[in-house]
Structure formats: structure tokens, C-alpha cells
C-alpha positions, 0 to 999 in steps of 0.5 A: 499500500502507499504511504502517501497520505490521503488528503480526503482522510486527511481532512476528514481526521482534523475535521473530527477532531476539532469538532469532537475535542475543540467544538464537540457540540454533538452527541451520539450514542445507540443510534441517539443523535443530540446536536447541541447546536440546533436542538431546542434546549436550555442554553446551559444544557450543552454537552459538557453539562449533559456530562456533568449530568452522567458524571454527577448521577453516577457518583450520587449511585455510587456513594448513595446505593453501592457503598455499604454503611453497614459493614464493619469490614469493608470490602469491594467497591466499599472499601475502594471509595472509602480509600479515596475518602480517606486519601483526600482526608489525610493527605491533602486536607488535614495535609493543608488545612491542618487537622480541625478545618482538615476534616471540616472541609473533607467534604468539599473536596472529596467532592472536587476530587472524585467528580473531576477523577469521574469526568477525566475517565468518562473522557477515555471513553469511547461514547462520551466526550471529556467534559474536564476539556472545556474551558467553561468546565473547568472555569466552573470547578475554580469558581469553586475554590475561589468561591471557598476561599472567600466564603470560608476566609470571611466567615472566620475573619469576617469582612474587613479581617478578609480585607486585613489578610492581604495587608502583609506585616512589617512591609512599610506603608510605600510598597503596600500600594504594590504589593496589596493590589498584587495580592488581592489579584493573586486569588483570581489568577490561582482560580485562572491558573488552576481553570486553563492547568486542568483544561491545557490537560486534559484537550491536549492528550486528547488530541494526540491520541486522536491524531496518533489514531487518526494517522492509521486511517490516512496512511492505513497498513503502512502506518500501524504501528502508531497503535502502540503509540495510541496506546502508550497515550491512552494508558498516560491519558489514564494516570494523568486523569488521576493526576490532575484530579489530585492536583488541582484538589490538591492547589486547591487546599493549598489556596483555602489553606492559606487564606484561612492560616495566612499567618502561615 
């Protein structure tokens, strides 16, 4: 077979990647096709929104129905879920917020971790889409961290105390005119970085995976070795799905810990 690329097929691959990864306004499963761009649906009901609802529904079913609260010795799925809870509570929450705050806010960071992990893994299933590869979704997730930083700080120190935490101690007054705006801007930058980091990592990995599979479609048999590359990238994406959920939650805990304990 010729190793020359099929231009028409190459264009199809480019359009597919653009549509599935960068656009993603339609979804097909089991003969059912949904076009979110033209369907008579509410503006908020997008493909990424649908993936989010499926992921959230799956987690509710997992923790409310599958998890056995009466088990004295957890086994199977219950043991796995408890291991996740203990890991997030001890290694992320308590480690960065202290024992009391870590236990009190464990529910928040556990929700972040499990939801992001679920959405990341759903993106590796062919019939689903990667909701965390959409900036609007990662932006909403980052906004929860931004809201937590403000809410819990105001709850503990009051609104004026929250503002005073942006003023470093022992700094000359003229320097404060530079440092205070930077400190205030920092709370916004932290949230923006969270959103862009998760979005970029999840989107980039899927583009590479689709591109390697597309090589086989365009070049045919001569590109079959790309299968091994695609398999490697798939397992790498599997690792990234866990790693990015951990990093997002870890950074969220660090940022919230910084506003709750500004003296540190």
C-alpha cells in the first residue's frame, strides 16, 4: 500500500478532532444523535453539561446505593471508596488545612476530587466526551475554589478581617501600594491557573490520542505501528486523569489553607 496520505481522509481527521475535542456540540450513542447547537434545548444544556450530570449522577449512585454503610469490614467497592475518602481527607485536606479545618472541609475537596476524576475517566470511554477538556467546565470548577477561599475566610475573620489579610505585616507603607493590589489580584490568578491547567492537560492529551489514531486512518497499513503509540498515550492519559484530579484538589486545598491561615 502507498504511504502517501489521503488528503480527503486527512481533512476528515482534522474535522473530527476539531469537532470532538475543540467543539463537541453533538453526541451520538446507541443510534441516538443529539445536536446541541440546533436542538431546542436550554442554553445551559450543552454536551459538557450533559457529561457533568452523568458523572454527578454516577457518583450519587455509587456513594448512596453501592457504598455499604453498615459493613463492619469494608470490602470490594466500599473498601475502594473508603480508601479514596481517607486519602483525600488525610493527604490533601488535613495536610494543608490542619486537622480541624481539614476534617470540616473534607467533603468539599472530596467532591472536587471524585467529580474531576470521574469526568476525566469518562473522556477515555469512546461514547463519552471529556467535560474537563472544556474551559467553561474547568472554569466553573475553579470558581468553586475561588468561592471557598472568599466564603470561609469571611466566615472566620469577617469581611474587614478578610481584607486585612491582604496587607503583609512589617512592610513599609509605600511598598503596600504595590503589594496589596498584587495580593488581591493573586486570589483571582490562582483560580484562573486552576482552570487553564486542568483544561490544557486534558484537551492536549486527547488531541494527541486522536491524532495518532488518525494516522492509521490516513496512511493505512504503513502507519500501523502508531497503534502502539496510541496505546501508550491512552495509558498515559489514564495516569494523567488521576494526576490532574489530585493536583487540582491539592492546589485548591493549599489556596484555601492560605486564606484560612494567613500567618503561615
